[in-house]
N, C-alpha and C positions, 0 to 999 in steps of 0.2 A: 614321879611315877613313870613307869615304862610307857612310852608313847603307844606301843602296840596294845597294851592292856587298856590304856585309856580309850583308845578308839573302839576296842571291843565293848567296853562298858557303855560308851555312848550309843553304839549300834544296838546293844541289848535294850537300852531304854527306849530307843525309837521303835525297835521291832516289837517290844512288849506292848507299847501303846497301840501300835498299828494292829496287832493281833486282837487286843481287847476291843478296839473299835470295830474291827472286822467281824468278830463274833457277835457283837451287839447290833450289827447292820447299821452302823453310823456312817458318816460322810465318806464315800469311797475315794474321793480325791485326797483327803487328808491321809487316809490309810495308805494310798499309793505313794504319796510323797514321803511319808515316814518310812515305809518299807524299802523304797528304793534308796533312800539315804543310808539306811542300815546296810543294805546289800553292797553299796559302793565302799563303805568303810571295811566291812568284813572281807570283801574281795581284795582290797588293797593290802590288808594285814596278811591274808592268806598267800598272796603273791610274794610279798617280801619275806615271809617266813617259810616259803616253800612248802606250804600245806595244800593238799589237793582240794581246794574249794571248787565250786561248780564250774567256773570259767576254765580252770586248769583241767578239769575232767573233760570238758567239751573239746578243748584244744588237743587233748591226748587222744580222744576218740575220732576227732576230725582234724588231722594235721594241716589240711589246706585252709582251715578257718583262721582268721586273724582275730586277736584279742579285741581290737577296736570294734569289729563287727559284732562280737558277742556282747560287748558293753552297750553298743548302740541299740541292739535289739531289746535288751533288758530295759534300757532307759528311754525308749522312744516316747512313751506317754509322759513320763516324768519331765523330760526335756521340753516337751510341748507345754507342759503346765508351768514351768518355772522361767522360761525364756520368752521375751517379747520380740527381740531382734535376732536376725541371723548373726553369724560370727563377725560380719563386717560392722556390726553395731549400728547399722543404718537401715537395712532392709527388714521390714516387718515379716515375721515368720508366717507362713501359710499353713496353719495347723488345724484349720476348721474341720476338715474331713476326718482327720485322725482323732481329734478330740471328740468328734461326734460319734465315733465308734467305741468310745471308752465306756466301760461299765464295771461294776464290782467284780465281774468274772476275771478281769485283768489282774485283780489283786491276788488271786489264788496262787499264781506262779511266783510272784515276787515274794510273797510271805513264805511260801514253801522254800524258795531259794535262800532267803535270809536265814531261816532256821537250819537248813542244810549246812550252810557255811559256818554258822555259829556252833553247831555240833562238831564240825570238822576241826574247829579251832579250840573248843573247850572240852569236848567229850561228853557234854551233858545237854539235856533238853528239858524244858518244863513240860508237864503232862499235856497241856493244850497243844504244844508244838508237835508232840508225838502223835496225838490224835489227828492233827491236821495233815501230817505226813501220810497216814493211812487213808484218810478221807480224800486227799488229793488224788492218789492213785486209784482209789475206788471209783471215782467219777471220771478218771482219765486213764483207763487201762491201756490205751494205745501208747502211752508214754513209757510203759514198762518194757524192759527188754524181753524178747520172745521167750527166753528160758525161765523167767520169773513166774513162780506159781501164784495164780490169782486167788486161790482159795481163801487165804488169810484175810485179804481185803474184802472179799465178798462175804465172809463170815461176820465181820464186824459191821459192815454196811451192806446188807443184802439188798439187791435190786435197786440200789440208790441211783443208778443211771436212768432209771425209769421215772424218777421224781423230778418235779420242777425245781427251780433254783431256791425258792422259799423253803420248800420241804427239805432239800439237801442241807441247807444251812441250819434249819431247825434240828435235824438229826445230828449235825456236827456239834451243836451246843449241848445237846443231851448227852452225847458220848463224852464230851469234855467233863461234864458234871459227874457222870458215872465213873470214869476212870480216875478222877481226882479223889474219889472215895475208896479206891482200891489200894489197901495198905501195902500190898506186896509190890506193886508198881511204884508207889510213892517212896518205898524204902530202898528201892534199887539205886545204887550209887550213880547210875547214869541218868537218873531223874533229878532235875533241878527243882527243888521244892519251893523256892521263893515265888511270890506272886508275879504275874506278868508286869504289873505296874507298881512302882514304888509310891506308896500312899503318903509318905512323909517328905516334906520339903525342908532341907537343911538350910538354915539362914545364919548369918553372922552379923554382928554389929561392930562398927568401927569405934 
């Protein structure tokens, strides 16, 4: 199998599970680790195949930025979660303050980024990822370019910035359910119709 496709498939599995857990308000640390793992794989595939994934777009818009800094910013919580020692393998990392500031909110961006890069590489998105894209910018309008029309985001999620986190995610779940039942969107070739998570485990016997 082509190594690039294999890495994309692995990232899709991680990102699908991260998204399902995210939508169900399950353990945010697991969500973050899965989503960051997917982002790292998709970013690597994009860089080697010269596809404009998010890190490439950031470097294009900010030429003075270094790729290493982009990656460090994305992975700061993930690195704190998975590493005990500094790079010297002797010094214990001082991540208490950083991890103390971690919450489910930090998962919004890495899940959004993962699906952004997945779409850049494959041209398709599951309906849940499409809804998350709109929801993300509806609650983070300041991240949109000044020339982008906010009306479409506000139409789908009116006044969502006034809601608390619990209500924002409840509305996200309801929108996912609503649009999964929209046959026109589901029939669009840009919509990936398979489920977020593969429910079947393939096993082989020797």
